[in-house]
Backbone bond lengths (Angstrom), bond angles and torsions (degrees), N, CA, C in turn:
res aa  C-N    CA-C-N  psi(-1)  N-CA   C-N-CA  omega(-1)  CA-C   N-CA-C  phi
1 R - - - 1.471 - - 1.526 110.69 -
2 L 1.332 116.01 -43.15 1.463 120.41 179.16 1.520 110.85 -62.18
3 V 1.329 116.69 -45.51 1.467 120.88 179.44 1.523 110.60 -62.42
4 L 1.326 117.25 -39.67 1.460 121.07 -175.93 1.521 111.57 -63.76
5 W 1.328 117.26 -52.14 1.462 117.27 -174.00 1.523 112.46 -76.90
6 I 1.335 117.45 -33.46 1.464 118.88 178.30 1.525 110.84 -67.50
7 S 1.327 117.64 -40.14 1.466 119.95 179.22 1.521 111.00 -64.15
8 N 1.328 118.14 -35.94 1.459 120.10 176.78 1.523 111.40 -67.33
9 V 1.323 116.78 -40.57 1.468 119.89 177.63 1.525 110.40 -64.07
10 L 1.327 117.09 -42.93 1.465 120.28 179.69 1.522 111.44 -63.95
11 R 1.329 117.20 -39.32 1.463 119.66 177.85 1.520 111.03 -67.89
12 A 1.321 117.48 -34.26 1.464 119.64 174.35 1.528 110.62 -62.01
13 V 1.329 116.48 -39.79 1.465 120.67 178.69 1.524 110.69 -64.83
14 T 1.328 117.65 -44.82 1.467 119.94 -179.57 1.529 111.31 -64.26
15 V 1.329 117.26 -36.79 1.466 119.90 178.83 1.528 110.11 -68.15
16 L 1.327 117.62 -39.91 1.464 119.88 176.50 1.526 111.05 -64.92
17 L 1.326 117.26 -34.62 1.466 120.01 175.01 1.524 111.18 -65.25
18 M 1.339 117.20 -31.42 1.463 119.94 173.37 1.521 110.68 -62.06
19 V 1.330 116.47 -40.45 1.466 120.24 177.91 1.523 110.17 -62.14
20 V 1.326 116.21 -44.52 1.463 120.22 178.75 1.527 110.62 -60.59
21 S 1.329 116.61 -42.27 1.460 120.58 179.15 1.525 111.39 -63.35
22 L 1.330 116.94 -42.41 1.463 120.23 179.48 1.519 111.45 -65.98
23 L 1.327 117.20 -38.95 1.463 119.87 179.34 1.521 111.36 -70.17
24 A 1.328 117.24 -34.17 1.461 120.62 -179.83 1.521 111.39 -71.71
25 N 1.337 116.83 -48.02 1.466 121.27 -179.42 1.518 108.07 -160.23
26 H 1.329 116.83 100.45 1.467 120.15 -175.83 1.521 112.90 -74.71
27 T 1.336 117.87 -7.64 1.466 120.27 178.79 1.530 112.48 -92.20
28 N 1.326 117.26 -12.84 1.465 121.15 179.92 1.524 108.68 -88.96
29 L 1.325 116.54 108.87 1.455 121.09 -174.72 1.520 113.75 -90.76
30 W 1.321 118.53 -16.09 1.465 119.98 -175.05 1.524 113.02 -61.90
31 P 1.340 119.50 -43.70 1.477 117.61 175.99 1.521 112.71 -59.93
32 L 1.332 117.39 -35.02 1.462 120.41 178.62 1.519 110.95 -67.22
33 Y 1.343 116.43 -39.82 1.461 119.61 177.48 1.529 110.67 -61.59
34 V 1.330 115.87 -46.13 1.468 120.25 -178.37 1.524 110.74 -64.48
35 L 1.332 116.89 -44.85 1.465 120.32 -178.59 1.526 111.54 -67.67
36 T 1.329 116.77 -35.58 1.468 119.49 175.98 1.520 110.76 -64.58
37 F 1.335 115.97 -40.75 1.468 119.98 177.15 1.526 110.99 -62.89
38 V 1.328 116.60 -43.72 1.467 120.32 -179.90 1.527 110.49 -64.46
39 T 1.337 116.86 -40.42 1.464 120.46 178.44 1.522 110.97 -62.02
40 S 1.325 116.33 -43.49 1.467 119.73 177.58 1.521 111.36 -65.69
41 L 1.329 116.28 -36.80 1.467 120.25 178.78 1.527 110.76 -63.59
42 I 1.319 116.52 -41.62 1.468 119.93 177.25 1.523 110.13 -63.78
43 G 1.326 116.17 -36.84 1.458 120.07 178.99 1.516 113.10 -62.47
44 Q 1.338 117.66 -25.87 1.464 120.65 178.34 1.526 111.84 -68.35
45 F 1.330 117.17 -21.53 1.462 120.35 172.82 1.527 110.96 -86.39
46 F 1.328 116.02 -33.89 1.467 119.85 -176.83 1.524 112.10 -70.95
47 I 1.336 116.88 -44.01 1.470 120.57 -172.70 1.530 112.47 -60.97
48 P 1.350 120.20 -48.41 1.478 118.08 177.75 1.524 112.86 -62.85
49 A 1.344 116.71 -38.96 1.464 119.08 178.95 1.521 111.02 -65.40
50 E 1.320 116.23 -36.72 1.463 120.41 177.91 1.525 110.99 -64.60
51 G 1.343 116.09 -46.54 1.458 119.42 179.51 1.518 112.72 -64.54
52 A 1.340 116.67 -36.00 1.465 119.84 -179.12 1.520 112.56 -74.17
53 S 1.328 117.37 -21.79 1.466 119.67 -177.22 1.522 112.83 -78.91
54 I 1.336 117.47 -24.85 1.468 119.73 -176.49 1.526 111.99 -62.16
55 P 1.346 120.68 -48.44 1.472 119.00 178.73 1.522 113.58 -62.55
56 L 1.343 117.37 -23.93 1.458 119.81 179.70 1.521 112.16 -78.74
57 L 1.334 116.94 -24.49 1.460 121.09 -176.40 1.519 112.96 -90.37
58 V 1.331 117.66 -21.31 1.466 121.12 -178.76 1.524 109.00 -122.83
59 G 1.319 115.43 160.71 1.450 119.94 178.15 1.514 111.98 -76.54
60 E 1.320 115.52 170.86 1.467 120.86 -178.21 1.521 111.61 -62.33
61 H 1.335 117.20 -38.91 1.458 120.76 -178.08 1.531 111.97 -74.74
62 E 1.325 117.47 -18.16 1.458 121.36 -179.24 1.521 112.18 -100.77
63 L 1.331 117.56 3.65 1.463 120.33 -173.24 1.523 111.87 -67.43
64 V 1.339 117.73 -47.08 1.469 120.19 -178.53 1.526 111.59 -62.66
65 P 1.357 120.31 -49.17 1.470 118.99 175.84 1.524 112.77 -59.98
66 A 1.339 116.76 -35.74 1.462 119.49 179.82 1.524 111.09 -66.04
67 L 1.333 117.40 -42.08 1.467 120.64 178.39 1.522 111.17 -66.08
68 S 1.333 117.04 -39.24 1.466 120.45 177.30 1.524 110.48 -63.29
69 L 1.333 116.22 -44.88 1.464 120.18 178.30 1.520 110.76 -62.64
70 F 1.335 116.69 -38.97 1.464 120.75 178.79 1.527 110.96 -62.60
71 N 1.332 117.34 -45.59 1.465 120.69 -179.63 1.524 111.41 -64.40
72 I 1.336 117.08 -41.89 1.464 120.47 -178.79 1.525 110.55 -66.06
73 T 1.340 117.11 -45.87 1.460 119.48 -179.40 1.525 111.62 -66.55
74 T 1.336 117.11 -34.74 1.465 119.54 176.21 1.523 111.10 -63.53
75 T 1.326 116.54 -44.59 1.460 120.61 178.53 1.518 111.03 -64.33
76 L 1.333 117.01 -42.53 1.463 120.83 178.89 1.526 111.36 -62.50
77 S 1.327 116.62 -42.02 1.461 119.32 -179.40 1.522 111.11 -64.41
78 Q 1.337 117.33 -39.05 1.460 120.11 177.09 1.523 111.11 -65.04
79 A 1.329 116.27 -41.99 1.461 119.87 179.46 1.521 110.87 -64.20
80 I 1.338 116.70 -46.00 1.462 120.23 -179.79 1.521 110.47 -63.65
81 G 1.327 116.84 -39.40 1.458 119.61 178.75 1.513 112.42 -62.77
82 F 1.339 116.97 -45.19 1.461 120.56 179.46 1.523 111.66 -65.97
83 L 1.330 116.84 -42.88 1.459 120.60 -169.62 1.518 113.47 -86.80
84 L 1.332 117.97 -36.40 1.456 120.25 -169.05 1.520 114.06 -113.11
85 L 1.331 117.32 -44.15 1.453 119.59 -169.56 1.524 112.56 -60.26
86 G 1.341 116.77 -45.75 1.462 119.19 -179.50 1.511 112.54 -60.65
87 G 1.344 117.16 -46.15 1.459 120.40 179.68 1.512 112.66 -65.89
88 I 1.333 117.06 -39.19 1.466 120.32 179.96 1.524 110.93 -64.70
89 V 1.328 116.45 -45.37 1.462 120.16 -179.92 1.523 110.70 -65.65
90 A 1.343 117.39 -39.59 1.465 120.67 179.92 1.523 111.47 -62.65
91 R 1.334 116.72 -37.30 1.462 120.10 179.61 1.526 112.21 -80.44
92 A 1.316 116.60 -33.77 1.464 119.96 -178.26 1.525 112.16 -77.45
93 F 1.332 116.87 -29.14 1.462 120.67 -177.61 1.527 109.57 -127.70
94 P 1.322 117.87 81.47 1.471 119.29 175.15 1.530 109.77 -67.68
95 P 1.329 117.99 163.07 1.468 120.12 -179.84 1.523 111.91 -56.66
96 F 1.328 116.18 140.19 1.461 120.98 179.17 1.521 108.68 -147.57
97 T 1.324 115.35 166.78 1.463 122.36 -179.57 1.516 109.27 -109.90
98 L 1.327 115.78 132.13 1.459 122.13 -178.73 1.523 108.66 -117.35
99 Q 1.329 115.43 125.15 1.456 121.12 -179.27 1.526 109.32 -101.63
100 V 1.323 117.15 115.44 1.462 122.99 177.64 1.518 107.52 -118.74
101 A 1.358 115.90 102.17 1.464 121.79 -175.21 1.535 108.62 56.79
102 S 1.323 117.03 -121.53 1.465 120.19 179.22 1.521 112.67 -93.37
103 L 1.338 116.64 4.79 1.464 121.42 -176.92 1.523 109.80 -100.33
104 T 1.322 116.11 128.94 1.462 122.11 178.08 1.521 109.08 -107.28
105 L 1.325 116.20 121.11 1.459 122.20 -178.51 1.516 109.57 -111.34
106 H 1.328 115.82 127.52 1.460 121.85 176.85 1.535 107.75 -98.15
107 V 1.306 115.59 101.35 1.462 122.03 -174.71 1.521 109.37 -90.13
108 Q 1.327 116.53 125.51 1.457 122.37 178.18 1.532 110.03 -99.72
109 S 1.324 115.30 168.70 1.463 120.30 179.90 1.523 111.63 -62.19
110 I 1.338 116.74 -36.37 1.461 120.26 -179.54 1.525 110.90 -64.96
111 D 1.341 117.04 -31.09 1.460 119.85 176.85 1.522 110.85 -64.49
112 M 1.332 116.30 -42.55 1.460 120.23 179.01 1.527 111.38 -67.73
113 L 1.329 116.27 -29.35 1.465 119.04 176.47 1.527 110.51 -63.84
114 F 1.332 116.92 -42.26 1.463 120.24 176.80 1.527 111.00 -64.84
115 V 1.336 116.66 -37.32 1.468 119.71 177.28 1.522 110.41 -62.44
116 M 1.339 116.92 -41.98 1.460 120.87 178.07 1.525 111.26 -62.38
117 V 1.321 116.58 -40.79 1.470 120.24 178.55 1.527 110.18 -62.79
118 A 1.333 116.68 -42.49 1.467 119.88 178.30 1.527 111.11 -62.14
119 L 1.330 117.16 -41.53 1.465 120.53 178.05 1.525 111.20 -63.29
120 L 1.325 116.98 -39.13 1.466 120.33 178.67 1.528 111.05 -65.94
121 Y 1.339 117.08 -37.00 1.468 119.59 174.89 1.530 110.68 -60.94
122 L 1.333 116.10 -41.55 1.462 119.51 179.38 1.523 111.27 -67.35
123 V 1.335 116.93 -37.86 1.466 120.33 176.03 1.526 110.32 -61.06
124 C 1.334 116.17 -42.55 1.470 120.09 177.92 1.526 111.13 -62.24
125 A 1.330 116.62 -39.27 1.464 119.58 178.33 1.526 110.97 -62.95
126 V 1.333 116.83 -41.18 1.468 120.56 178.37 1.526 110.67 -64.59
127 L 1.335 117.01 -42.13 1.467 120.33 179.19 1.527 111.39 -62.98
128 I 1.332 116.48 -37.59 1.470 119.62 177.91 1.525 110.43 -65.88
129 L 1.334 116.76 -38.69 1.460 120.02 178.28 1.523 111.88 -66.32
130 C 1.335 116.90 -21.74 1.467 120.23 177.29 1.527 112.35 -74.47
131 I 1.333 117.20 -15.65 1.470 120.42 176.74 1.525 108.49 -74.33
132 P 1.321 118.97 127.92 1.473 120.14 179.17 1.529 111.47 -58.54
133 T 1.306 115.80 141.07 1.465 120.42 -178.62 1.520 111.75 -60.57
134 R 1.332 116.52 -38.35 1.468 120.15 -177.85 1.526 112.06 -66.02
135 A 1.360 117.53 -21.13 1.466 119.92 -179.08 1.519 111.69 -69.24
136 L 1.330 117.26 -24.15 1.463 121.27 -178.23 1.522 112.20 -108.56
137 D 1.331 116.78 10.84 1.463 120.08 176.86 1.520 109.84 -82.77
138 E 1.323 116.12 142.33 1.459 121.82 179.39 1.518 109.09 -144.18
139 E 1.317 115.42 137.94 1.455 120.28 179.47 1.527 110.73 -77.89
140 H 1.321 116.41 133.96 1.467 122.92 175.73 1.526 107.56 -124.15
141 P 1.336 117.29 100.04 1.472 119.36 -176.45 1.519 113.44 -58.76
142 N 1.315 116.61 -37.69 1.469 120.10 -176.11 1.523 111.29 -111.28
143 Q 1.312 116.09 35.00 1.457 119.49 -176.23 1.527 110.37 -69.41
144 D 1.319 115.70 130.39 1.461 120.97 177.79 1.519 109.54 -88.34
145 R 1.297 115.87 141.61 1.452 120.93 178.27 1.530 108.00 -105.50
146 Y 1.325 114.44 124.66 1.457 120.24 -178.24 1.524 108.97 -112.27
147 S 1.287 115.81 140.18 1.454 121.43 175.22 1.514 109.05 -106.28
148 G 1.324 115.89 177.59 1.450 119.52 -178.59 1.509 113.00 -64.64
149 T 1.335 117.71 -27.82 1.465 120.63 -179.30 1.515 112.22 -73.75
150 E 1.336 117.49 -13.78 1.459 120.91 -178.28 1.522 111.79 -101.12
151 A 1.344 116.69 18.02 1.462 119.31 -178.55 1.520 111.38 -62.78
152 G 1.349 116.07 -38.17 1.459 118.83 179.28 1.514 112.24 -63.07
153 Q 1.339 116.11 -41.28 1.458 119.54 177.73 1.527 111.11 -64.84
154 T 1.324 116.24 -36.00 1.464 119.68 178.73 1.519 110.97 -64.25
155 L 1.344 116.81 -42.82 1.463 120.18 178.58 1.522 110.87 -63.56
156 K 1.340 116.70 -40.51 1.463 119.52 177.53 1.525 110.95 -62.73
157 K 1.332 115.93 -38.93 1.462 120.02 179.51 1.520 110.79 -65.65
158 V 1.353 116.02 -41.78 1.465 119.71 178.52 1.524 110.54 -62.29
159 W 1.349 116.72 -45.15 1.465 120.08 179.48 1.526 111.12 -63.15
160 F 1.333 116.60 -40.52 1.461 120.51 178.48 1.528 110.42 -61.82
161 E 1.341 116.89 -41.66 1.461 120.17 -179.80 1.525 111.06 -67.39
162 I 1.342 117.49 -35.44 1.467 120.38 177.39 1.527 110.28 -63.93
163 V 1.338 115.93 -46.32 1.469 120.12 179.91 1.519 110.54 -63.40
164 E 1.331 116.83 -43.75 1.459 120.19 179.75 1.524 111.04 -64.72
165 G 1.333 115.81 -38.24 1.462 118.86 177.71 1.515 112.14 -63.65
166 W 1.347 117.18 -40.68 1.461 120.64 178.60 1.526 111.03 -65.69
167 R 1.331 116.34 -40.49 1.468 119.38 178.17 1.527 110.90 -63.60
168 Y 1.319 115.89 -38.79 1.465 119.36 179.38 1.525 110.64 -65.96
169 V 1.340 116.28 -41.13 1.468 119.78 178.54 1.519 110.61 -63.49
170 R 1.340 117.37 -42.80 1.458 120.82 -179.75 1.526 111.98 -66.48
171 S 1.323 117.04 -30.29 1.467 119.75 -178.23 1.525 112.86 -75.95
172 D 1.320 117.07 -20.88 1.469 121.67 179.55 1.525 108.07 -104.80
173 R 1.326 117.42 108.94 1.465 121.72 -173.56 1.526 111.60 -62.32
174 I 1.323 117.17 -43.70 1.465 120.34 -178.83 1.528 110.52 -65.60
175 L 1.329 116.53 -43.74 1.457 120.43 179.53 1.520 111.22 -64.77
176 F 1.344 116.68 -39.24 1.462 120.47 -179.76 1.524 111.03 -62.17
177 F 1.338 116.90 -47.16 1.456 119.48 179.83 1.528 111.29 -68.28
178 S 1.321 117.59 -29.61 1.464 120.30 176.52 1.524 110.80 -65.73
179 V 1.328 116.43 -42.35 1.461 120.52 178.03 1.525 110.50 -64.74
180 V 1.332 116.86 -42.30 1.465 120.68 178.00 1.524 110.71 -62.00
181 Q 1.329 116.73 -44.85 1.461 120.56 179.40 1.521 111.29 -62.54
182 L 1.330 116.87 -40.93 1.457 120.17 178.76 1.522 110.86 -62.74
183 S 1.321 117.21 -40.25 1.462 120.97 178.36 1.521 111.03 -65.80
184 V 1.332 116.91 -41.84 1.464 120.84 179.72 1.521 110.78 -63.11
185 V 1.329 116.81 -45.08 1.465 120.25 -179.90 1.522 110.65 -62.89
186 G 1.340 116.77 -41.57 1.457 119.43 177.96 1.516 112.24 -61.44
187 N 1.330 117.16 -41.65 1.464 120.73 177.74 1.521 111.65 -65.56
188 I 1.336 116.71 -37.45 1.462 120.03 178.79 1.525 110.61 -64.14
189 M 1.335 116.82 -43.75 1.457 119.93 179.62 1.525 111.08 -63.60
190 L 1.339 117.07 -41.17 1.459 120.03 176.59 1.523 111.08 -64.85
191 L 1.334 116.75 -36.66 1.458 121.05 179.13 1.524 110.97 -64.85
192 I 1.337 116.57 -41.28 1.465 120.12 178.11 1.524 110.26 -61.40
193 G 1.333 116.46 -45.40 1.456 119.54 179.03 1.519 112.80 -64.40
194 E 1.349 117.01 -35.87 1.461 120.73 -178.98 1.524 111.72 -71.49
195 L 1.333 117.10 -38.01 1.463 120.85 -175.69 1.522 113.34 -90.79
196 A 1.330 117.12 -2.72 1.464 119.07 -175.87 1.525 111.50 -59.43
197 G 1.337 116.85 -46.02 1.463 119.58 -179.89 1.511 112.53 -62.89
198 T 1.332 117.34 -41.27 1.464 121.20 179.21 1.519 111.52 -65.03
199 V 1.333 117.40 -41.68 1.465 120.77 178.91 1.518 110.61 -63.17
200 V 1.326 117.07 -43.26 1.463 120.64 -179.38 1.523 110.66 -62.83
201 Q 1.336 117.78 -40.66 1.459 121.07 -176.33 1.528 112.77 -79.06
202 Q 1.330 117.31 -48.17 1.459 120.26 -170.63 1.519 113.91 -91.48
203 V 1.327 117.89 -26.22 1.463 120.60 -178.81 1.517 111.24 -98.25
204 L 1.335 116.36 -50.51 1.467 120.26 -177.78 1.521 113.01 -89.31
205 H 1.339 117.23 -10.41 1.464 122.51 179.65 1.525 111.67 56.83
206 H 1.318 115.83 43.81 1.459 122.74 173.92 1.520 108.06 -113.92
207 P 1.334 118.43 158.02 1.466 119.54 176.36 1.520 111.69 -65.91
208 A 1.328 115.97 158.09 1.468 120.36 -178.23 1.520 112.14 -61.88
209 A 1.339 116.61 -24.24 1.464 119.75 178.64 1.522 112.30 -64.14
210 D 1.340 116.68 -19.99 1.472 120.58 179.11 1.522 112.00 -88.74
211 M 1.332 117.00 23.41 1.460 120.35 -179.76 1.524 111.68 -61.34
212 A 1.332 116.47 -19.07 1.468 119.85 177.32 1.522 111.64 -61.48
213 L 1.345 117.48 -21.50 1.465 120.03 176.75 1.525 111.28 -60.22
214 I 1.324 116.39 -30.92 1.458 120.98 178.71 1.523 111.15 -91.64
215 L 1.340 116.26 -41.87 1.456 119.71 -174.13 1.522 112.96 -76.69
216 A 1.344 117.09 -30.16 1.471 119.17 -178.35 1.528 112.16 -62.61
217 P 1.344 119.55 -50.02 1.471 118.15 177.25 1.526 112.81 -61.47
218 A 1.339 116.48 -37.31 1.463 118.88 178.46 1.526 111.11 -64.12
219 A 1.334 116.22 -40.88 1.462 119.66 179.05 1.517 111.46 -66.49
220 I 1.337 116.25 -41.66 1.464 119.77 178.19 1.525 110.25 -62.41
221 G 1.333 116.06 -40.78 1.458 119.55 177.83 1.519 112.47 -63.72
222 L 1.338 117.01 -39.87 1.460 120.32 178.99 1.523 111.55 -63.87
223 V 1.336 115.47 -45.86 1.465 119.30 -179.12 1.526 110.31 -65.75
224 G 1.340 116.24 -44.97 1.461 119.22 179.33 1.513 112.43 -61.77
225 A 1.337 115.80 -40.60 1.467 119.15 179.00 1.522 111.59 -65.73
226 S 1.338 116.59 -37.11 1.462 119.32 179.06 1.521 111.81 -62.85
227 I 1.336 116.47 -29.67 1.462 120.25 -177.15 1.522 111.46 -83.19
228 I 1.342 117.00 -45.27 1.469 119.86 -171.92 1.524 113.34 -95.82
229 M 1.338 117.77 -12.13 1.456 119.64 -174.43 1.524 114.01 -62.33
230 P 1.347 120.26 -38.44 1.476 117.65 178.76 1.525 113.32 -57.32
231 R 1.333 117.62 -40.26 1.468 120.28 179.78 1.527 110.97 -68.55
232 I 1.337 116.84 -42.05 1.463 119.66 179.80 1.525 110.30 -65.50
233 T 1.329 116.42 -39.48 1.466 120.13 179.03 1.520 111.40 -61.65
234 A 1.332 116.40 -39.87 1.464 119.85 179.31 1.523 111.78 -65.17
235 L 1.340 117.49 -31.55 1.462 121.00 -178.43 1.525 112.56 -83.60
236 V 1.327 116.63 -42.40 1.468 121.08 -172.45 1.523 112.02 -93.16
237 G 1.320 116.91 -39.06 1.457 120.19 -173.79 1.521 110.95 105.43
238 K 1.325 116.93 146.74 1.456 121.21 -174.36 1.525 112.30 -66.14
239 V 1.328 117.13 -44.74 1.469 120.16 -175.86 1.523 110.65 -65.37
240 R 1.329 117.12 -48.04 1.462 120.60 179.59 1.523 111.28 -63.34
241 L 1.321 116.35 -40.37 1.458 119.74 -179.11 1.525 111.27 -65.44
242 T 1.331 117.07 -39.07 1.462 120.49 177.85 1.524 111.14 -63.55
243 G 1.335 116.71 -46.37 1.466 119.99 177.54 1.514 112.41 -61.58
244 A 1.338 116.81 -42.93 1.464 120.19 178.53 1.519 111.21 -63.76
245 G 1.332 116.65 -36.03 1.460 119.73 178.85 1.517 112.44 -64.64
246 F 1.329 117.26 -42.68 1.463 120.28 178.10 1.527 111.19 -65.67
247 I 1.319 117.06 -38.57 1.468 120.00 177.93 1.526 110.58 -63.43
248 M 1.331 116.61 -43.02 1.461 120.14 179.23 1.522 111.38 -65.32
249 L 1.341 117.44 -37.50 1.460 120.08 175.74 1.524 111.18 -61.62
250 A 1.327 116.19 -45.57 1.465 120.18 -179.96 1.524 111.04 -62.24
251 V 1.332 116.65 -44.00 1.469 120.30 179.47 1.524 110.41 -64.10
252 G 1.333 116.75 -42.11 1.460 120.10 -179.51 1.514 112.79 -62.44
253 F 1.338 116.90 -45.82 1.462 119.78 178.81 1.529 111.39 -66.69
254 T 1.317 117.77 -32.17 1.465 120.61 177.51 1.521 111.29 -69.01
255 L 1.322 116.99 -36.41 1.461 120.75 -177.79 1.529 113.16 -75.01
256 L 1.326 117.99 -19.49 1.466 119.42 -179.75 1.530 112.45 -59.34
257 P 1.346 120.14 -53.37 1.470 118.47 176.83 1.520 112.87 -68.39
258 V 1.347 117.40 -28.15 1.467 119.88 178.29 1.522 110.56 -64.19
259 T 1.333 117.37 -43.66 1.466 120.15 179.06 1.528 111.20 -66.63
260 Q 1.335 117.09 -32.29 1.461 119.60 176.63 1.525 110.95 -64.79
261 K 1.332 116.89 -43.89 1.464 120.50 177.34 1.525 111.03 -65.03
262 L 1.342 116.46 -39.46 1.459 120.27 -179.98 1.520 111.29 -64.86
263 A 1.329 117.10 -41.07 1.464 120.31 178.47 1.524 111.00 -65.57
264 S 1.329 117.27 -38.93 1.467 120.24 177.32 1.522 111.08 -65.87
265 Y 1.328 117.05 -35.73 1.467 120.95 179.49 1.527 111.24 -69.75
266 L 1.329 117.24 -39.74 1.464 120.64 -175.86 1.523 112.70 -81.99
267 Y 1.339 116.87 -37.03 1.464 120.36 -173.35 1.522 113.25 -111.37
268 G 1.327 118.24 -0.95 1.458 120.76 178.48 1.517 111.73 66.24
269 E 1.332 116.32 -131.31 1.458 121.18 -177.99 1.522 112.37 -68.07
270 M 1.320 117.15 -19.51 1.462 121.40 179.84 1.529 111.98 -89.12
271 G 1.323 117.16 8.68 1.459 120.28 -176.79 1.517 113.36 -62.56
272 A 1.355 116.92 -36.86 1.459 119.50 -177.53 1.522 112.35 -65.75
273 S 1.331 116.80 -30.10 1.465 120.66 -179.66 1.520 112.77 -101.39
274 S 1.327 117.52 10.98 1.459 121.04 -177.58 1.528 110.78 -75.12
275 P 1.337 117.08 147.72 1.472 119.56 176.83 1.527 112.47 -64.41
276 L 1.345 117.43 -26.89 1.462 119.97 178.72 1.518 111.06 -60.61
277 L 1.337 116.58 -48.63 1.460 120.28 -178.98 1.522 110.99 -66.30
278 L 1.330 116.60 -40.02 1.462 120.19 -178.82 1.526 111.53 -62.84
279 W 1.328 116.28 -50.37 1.463 120.00 -174.98 1.530 112.23 -72.09
280 T 1.324 117.30 -36.79 1.469 118.51 177.99 1.525 111.23 -68.14
281 T 1.342 117.08 -37.23 1.464 119.93 176.94 1.520 111.02 -64.07
282 M 1.336 116.34 -44.76 1.464 120.16 178.39 1.527 111.14 -63.02
283 L 1.329 116.50 -40.63 1.460 120.31 -178.97 1.526 111.34 -66.88
284 L 1.338 116.91 -43.25 1.459 120.23 -179.28 1.526 111.62 -66.46
285 V 1.326 116.40 -38.44 1.471 119.47 178.16 1.518 110.36 -66.94
């Protein structure tokens, strides 16, 4: 509980520091890189604590439905954030000038978006504090007590566990390939999000604000997969389903440039703005 709410407060602080950096000099990206790294680093403490708290809050028989609900709501929140939050904040908070004493600040919509994110982190911290402390207490019969003087030993223990974990993963062929596949899929999803704006502008010839054309189908696919995937997995099997998923990804990415060439062939110079290219791109994504 302590890790959960403190990490949210710290991330709220780092996001507010991003706002300060943008207001001071929006062309200097190094502070943003550092603050983004620090925010992600804090998240590495939050995520394990979050995952460990779920079994403590629900009973054993409710654990699977609770994890499914957690995954679905997480996916939905990411989709809503990508598709709606940015546009809503941009329309609700147009650029304005703020005069603080002799300092003039030109506040952009993106600055207010970071402020909203910081406020949401603080709301999450308050909600975590509303959870009773006893709900997250767990008995540890052999719990070791560490003091500040044993910090070095703790770091050595953590490093030893990391090395042992890697050796264990390498020794299990199925587990090793599963970890590799998970990393590849994560990189692919990040790549789609990174290239979405470029695809919308250079391929579909739409403004960057229409990035939802790419992200909306991806979000719908994520939510739909989260709902129906357990049933499909039970019918097909995990290994076969994973292989089929990678094949479909490869085919989909291969068809993206093919549909672009086809639209140019059928519609000539109007191919980039043709409904064929738009709908096939949305469908493939």
